[in-house]
C-alpha positions in Angstrom: 18.1 8.4 -27.3 18.3 12.0 -28.0 15.7 14.4 -26.5 14.2 17.4 -28.5 12.6 20.4 -27.0 9.6 21.8 -28.9 7.1 24.6 -29.4 3.8 23.5 -30.9 0.2 24.9 -31.2 -2.8 22.7 -30.3 -6.3 22.9 -32.0 -7.3 25.7 -29.6 -4.4 27.8 -30.8 -2.4 27.6 -27.6 1.2 27.5 -27.5 2.6 24.4 -25.8 6.2 23.7 -24.8 7.8 20.3 -24.1 10.2 17.5 -24.7 10.1 14.5 -26.9 12.3 11.6 -27.3 13.3 10.6 -30.8 16.0 9.1 -33.0 16.2 12.2 -35.2 14.6 15.7 -35.5 12.5 14.4 -38.5 11.1 11.6 -36.3 10.2 14.2 -33.5 8.4 16.4 -35.9 6.5 13.4 -37.2 5.7 12.2 -33.9 4.3 15.8 -32.9 2.3 16.1 -36.0 0.8 12.6 -35.4 -0.7 14.1 -32.2 -2.5 16.7 -34.2 -0.1 19.5 -33.3 1.2 22.4 -35.3 4.9 22.4 -35.1 6.6 25.8 -34.5 9.9 24.7 -33.5 12.0 21.6 -32.7 15.6 21.7 -31.4 17.8 19.1 -29.8 18.1 19.0 -26.2 20.9 16.4 -25.7 21.4 12.8 -25.1 19.3 10.9 -22.3 21.6 9.9 -19.7 21.4 7.0 -17.2 20.1 9.2 -14.5 17.1 10.3 -16.5 16.5 6.7 -17.6 16.2 5.8 -14.1 13.8 8.4 -13.4 11.5 7.4 -16.0 11.2 4.1 -14.2 10.8 5.7 -10.8 7.7 4.6 -8.8 5.1 7.3 -8.9 2.5 7.9 -6.1 -0.6 5.8 -5.9 -2.6 8.8 -5.9 -1.2 9.8 -9.3 -1.9 6.5 -10.9 -5.5 6.7 -9.6 -5.9 10.2 -11.1 -4.2 8.8 -14.3 -6.6 6.0 -14.7 -9.7 8.2 -14.2 -8.6 10.8 -16.6 -7.5 8.3 -19.3 -10.9 6.5 -18.8 -12.9 9.8 -19.2 -10.9 10.8 -22.3 -11.3 7.4 -24.2 -15.0 7.3 -23.3 -15.4 10.7 -24.9 -14.1 9.2 -28.1 -10.4 10.6 -27.9 -7.6 8.1 -29.5 -5.4 6.5 -26.8 -2.3 8.4 -28.2 -3.9 11.7 -28.0 -5.1 11.1 -24.6 -1.8 10.0 -23.3 -0.2 13.0 -25.0 -2.7 15.3 -23.2 -1.9 13.7 -19.8 1.8 13.9 -20.5 1.5 17.8 -20.6 -0.9 18.0 -17.7 0.9 15.4 -15.4 3.4 16.0 -12.6 7.2 15.3 -13.1 7.3 11.6 -12.6 3.8 10.8 -13.8 4.5 13.0 -16.9 7.7 11.1 -17.7 5.9 7.8 -17.2 3.0 8.9 -19.5 5.6 10.0 -22.2 7.2 6.7 -22.1 3.8 4.9 -22.5 3.0 7.3 -25.4 6.4 6.6 -27.2 5.8 2.8 -26.8 2.1 3.0 -28.1 3.4 5.2 -31.0 6.1 2.6 -31.6 3.5 -0.1 -32.4 3.1 -1.7 -28.9 -0.2 -2.5 -27.4 -1.2 -0.4 -24.4 -1.0 -3.5 -22.1 2.4 -4.4 -23.4 3.5 -0.8 -22.8 2.2 -1.0 -19.3 3.8 -4.3 -18.7 7.3 -2.7 -19.1 6.7 -0.7 -16.0 5.9 -3.3 -13.3 7.1 -1.0 -10.5 4.1 1.2 -11.1 1.4 -1.0 -13.0 0.5 -4.3 -11.3 -0.1 -7.7 -13.1 -3.8 -7.2 -12.4 -3.8 -3.6 -14.0 -2.0 -5.0 -17.1 -4.4 -8.1 -17.6 -7.3 -5.9 -17.1 -6.2 -3.5 -19.7 -5.4 -6.5 -22.0 -8.8 -7.9 -21.6 -10.2 -4.5 -22.4 -8.3 -4.3 -25.6 -9.2 -7.8 -26.7 -12.9 -7.2 -26.1 -13.0 -3.6 -27.5 -14.2 -2.2 -24.2 -11.1 -0.5 -23.0 -13.1 2.5 -21.8 -15.2 0.4 -19.7 -12.4 -1.6 -18.1 -10.5 1.6 -17.3 -13.7 3.2 -15.8 -14.0 0.1 -13.4 -10.4 0.0 -12.6 -10.6 3.9 -11.8 -13.6 3.2 -9.4 -11.8 0.4 -7.8 -8.6 2.2 -7.3 -10.6 5.2 -5.9 -12.2 2.9 -3.4 -8.8 1.5 -2.4 -7.4 5.1 -2.1 -10.4 6.0 0.3 -10.0 2.8 2.3 -6.2 3.4 2.7 -6.8 7.0 3.8 -9.5 5.8 6.4 -7.1 3.1 7.7 -4.3 5.5 8.1 -6.6 8.2 9.6 -7.9 5.7 12.3 -4.4 4.7 13.4 -3.0 8.2 13.7 -4.2 8.9 17.3 -3.0 5.5 18.8 0.4 5.9 17.2 0.8 9.5 18.4 -0.2 8.4 21.9 2.3 5.4 22.0 5.2 7.5 20.6 4.4 10.1 23.3 4.5 7.5 26.0 7.8 6.1 24.8 9.3 9.7 24.6 8.0 10.5 28.2 9.5 7.2 29.4 12.9 7.8 27.9 13.0 11.4 29.3 12.2 10.0 32.7 14.7 7.2 32.7 17.5 9.4 31.3 16.9 12.8 32.8 14.7 12.7 35.9 15.3 9.4 37.6 19.2 9.8 37.7 18.9 13.2 39.7 16.5 11.6 42.1 18.6 8.7 42.8 21.5 10.9 43.4 19.6 12.9 46.0 18.6 9.7 47.6 22.1 8.5 47.9 23.4 11.8 49.3 20.8 11.3 52.1 21.7 7.7 52.6 18.1 6.6 52.7 17.0 2.9 52.8 15.3 2.5 49.5 12.4 0.2 48.9 12.5 -2.6 46.2 10.5 -0.7 43.7 12.8 2.3 43.9 15.8 0.0 43.5 14.2 -1.6 40.3 13.5 1.9 38.8 17.0 3.0 39.6 18.5 -0.3 37.9 16.4 0.3 34.7 17.5 3.9 34.7 21.1 3.1 35.1 20.7 0.5 32.3 19.2 3.2 30.0 21.9 5.7 30.8 25.0 3.4 30.7 24.0 0.8 28.2 21.7 2.7 25.7 23.9 1.2 22.9 23.0 -2.3 23.9 19.3 -1.5 23.6 19.9 0.2 20.3 21.8 -2.9 18.9 19.2 -5.4 20.1 16.5 -3.4 18.5 18.3 -2.9 15.1 19.4 -6.7 15.3 15.8 -7.8 16.0 14.5 -5.6 13.1 17.0 -6.8 10.5 16.6 -10.4 11.7 12.8 -10.2 11.3 13.0 -8.5 7.9 15.6 -11.1 6.6 13.4 -13.9 8.0 10.3 -12.5 6.3 12.0 -12.5 3.0 12.1 -16.4 3.0 8.8 -18.2 2.2 8.7 -20.0 5.5 9.3 -16.9 7.6 6.7 -14.8 5.6 4.0 -17.3 6.0 4.8 -17.8 9.7 4.8 -14.1 10.4 1.5 -13.7 8.3 -0.1 -16.8 10.3 0.8 -15.2 13.5 -0.8 -11.8 12.7 -4.0 -13.5 11.6 -4.4 -15.2 14.9 -3.8 -11.9 16.9 -7.1 -10.8 18.5 -8.7 -7.8 16.7 -5.7 -7.3 14.5 -6.1 -10.7 12.9 -9.8 -10.0 12.3 -9.0 -6.7 10.6 -6.2 -8.2 8.4 -8.6 -11.0 7.3 -11.2 -8.5 6.3 -8.8 -6.4 4.4 -7.4 -9.3 2.4 -10.9 -10.7 1.7 -12.0 -7.2 0.5 -9.0 -7.1 -2.0 -9.6 -10.7 -3.1 -13.3 -10.4 -3.8 -12.9 -6.9 -5.4 -10.0 -7.9 -7.7 -11.6 -11.3 -8.6 -14.9 -9.3 -9.5 -13.1 -6.9 -11.7 -11.2 -9.5 -13.6 -14.2 -11.6 -14.1 -16.2 -8.7 -15.1 -13.5 -7.7 -17.7 -13.8 -11.3 -19.4 -10.8 -12.8 -17.9 -11.4 -16.7 -17.3 -11.8 -17.9 -13.8 -8.6 -19.9 -13.9 -6.4 -17.0 -15.0 -8.1 -14.6 -12.6 -7.5 -16.8 -9.7 -4.0 -17.2 -10.7 -3.5 -13.5 -11.0 -5.1 -12.8 -7.6 -3.1 -15.6 -5.9 0.2 -13.9 -7.0 -0.9 -10.4 -6.1 -2.8 -10.8 -2.9 -0.9 -9.4 0.2 -0.9 -12.3 2.4 1.3 -15.3 2.3 -1.3 -17.6 3.9 -3.9 -16.6 1.4 -1.6 -16.9 -1.6 -0.9 -20.4 -0.6 -4.5 -21.4 -0.2 -5.6 -19.6 -3.4 -3.1 -21.4 -5.4 -4.6 -24.7 -4.0 -8.0 -23.5 -4.7 -6.9 -22.8 -8.4 -5.7 -26.4 -8.7 -9.0 -27.8 -7.4 -11.0 -25.6 -9.8 -8.8 -26.8 -12.7 -9.7 -30.2 -11.9 -13.5 -29.4 -12.1 -14.3 -28.5 -8.5 -16.5 -25.4 -8.2 -15.0 -22.3 -6.7 -17.3 -22.4 -3.6 -16.6 -25.8 -2.9 -12.9 -25.3 -3.2 -12.7 -22.3 -0.9 -15.2 -23.9 1.6 -12.2 -26.4 2.8 -10.3 -23.5 4.2 -11.3 -21.7 7.5 -9.7 -18.5 6.4 -12.6 -18.0 4.0 -15.8 -17.5 6.2 -19.0 -19.3 5.4 -20.7 -16.2 4.0 -18.1 -16.1 1.2 -18.6 -19.6 -0.2 -22.3 -19.5 0.4 -22.5 -16.1 -1.7 -20.2 -17.5 -4.4 -22.3 -20.6 -4.8 -25.2 -18.3 -5.6 -23.2 -16.5 -8.1 -22.1 -19.7 -9.8 -25.8 -20.9 -9.9 -27.2 -17.6 -11.3 -24.2 -16.9 -13.7 -23.6 -13.6 -12.1 -20.4 -14.5 -10.1 -18.7 -11.1 -10.9 -21.6 -9.1 -9.6 -22.0 -11.3 -6.4 -18.3 -10.9 -5.7 -18.6 -7.1 -6.1 -21.4 -7.1 -3.6 -19.3 -9.4 -1.2 -16.3 -6.9 -1.5 -18.6 -4.0 -0.4 -19.7 -6.2 2.6 -16.1 -7.0 3.7 -15.0 -3.4 3.2 -17.7 -2.2 5.6 -16.6 -5.0 7.9 -13.0 -3.8 7.7 -14.1 -0.3 8.7 -15.9 -1.7 11.7 -12.8 -3.7 12.5 -10.7 -0.6 12.3 -13.0 1.2 14.7 -13.0 -1.7 17.2 -9.2 -1.8 16.9 -8.9 2.0 17.9 -11.6 1.6 20.6 -9.7 -1.3 22.1 -6.3 0.3 21.8 -7.5 3.5 23.7 -8.2 1.8 27.1 -5.3 -0.6 26.7 -2.9 2.5 26.3 -4.6 4.1 29.4 -4.2 0.9 31.5 -0.4 0.6 30.6 0.0 4.3 31.1 -1.7 4.2 34.5 0.5 1.2 35.6 3.6 2.7 34.5 2.8 6.1 36.0 1.7 4.4 39.3 4.9 2.3 39.6 7.0 5.5 39.0 5.0 7.6 41.5 5.3 4.8 44.2 8.9 4.2 43.5 9.8 8.0 43.9 7.4 8.8 46.7 8.0 5.9 49.0 11.8 7.0 49.6 10.5 10.6 50.4 8.2 9.2 53.2 11.2 7.3 54.4 13.2 10.4 54.5 10.7 12.5 56.1 10.2 10.0 58.9 13.9 10.2 59.8 13.7 13.9 60.6 
């Protein structure tokens, strides 16, 4: 479809330049006027090619989506029409987000509902996002839904930042340890072993083991690289199968400390999302189906699908999840309270805050546990290397 560049004035009298996609110049002018803009000039820019089309469907950053949702919520809550709000965001947004917003605006102006327009860009807007917007449109509370969605996404953004921040230190230490070990094996140990051979020293077992490891690193590094790459690709390929994904997920859930952290994170997402969907007016069965397909855990996805089947047969949600040990007792007890009081969405929101705090504690415990473990491994490694290097030196000095 042709693209037209334009120069217009807004209500404040400011000149604005931009681009718009339209079948003809007349349609471009009509589109701009529909945004309450005074058209100064419109000229064809050319035909949109395949590269540009792919860019409009490029995945934008999560932070940009959070800002988009918050700004759109604020504008609609202030009484601005949806098309006008999208037009403003298109002009203010960054490159990828601006293109995406422009496409949404074009779809909305073409007669699509906002939720239908969002559904065309699955790589950016999840099924949960689309269903919430759809519920807001049906109930006439789009501003409230977008506000809730923005708050939830902001919490998720903060939680992601905390998780990444907590893991930076252990990752740096581990990478530094690996780098030092490689340098020792490739550069330092070979020189020492050459010196020992020149003196013809009788080497202890620890030194011989160290020399063997070093020789393997120097002469057969490609074997290590092939094994590592083969292992990574094999695990990734297996993880893409339903059985492999479930087995790997179940394994990590059973790992001490890490499993507890993963469980808390998944339960935070589950309760927060279910609360959001129910609060927006989505039925429990539909909400469970959406959450079951979107949750980031193969084990929990399978169990939630079974829970959904039981709820469909008339079993309460609290009784259904009580049969699975991956859902802790506090969850089905609080859900039972929510069902009895008729405030299930509010109770789920409070539980999500509880699990979020528990997740933060689990992250702190993980980082606290990793530090001494790293020091122990580092101490054992350094001690072994020191013994393996110093013992032959004592042997040599005793010969003189």
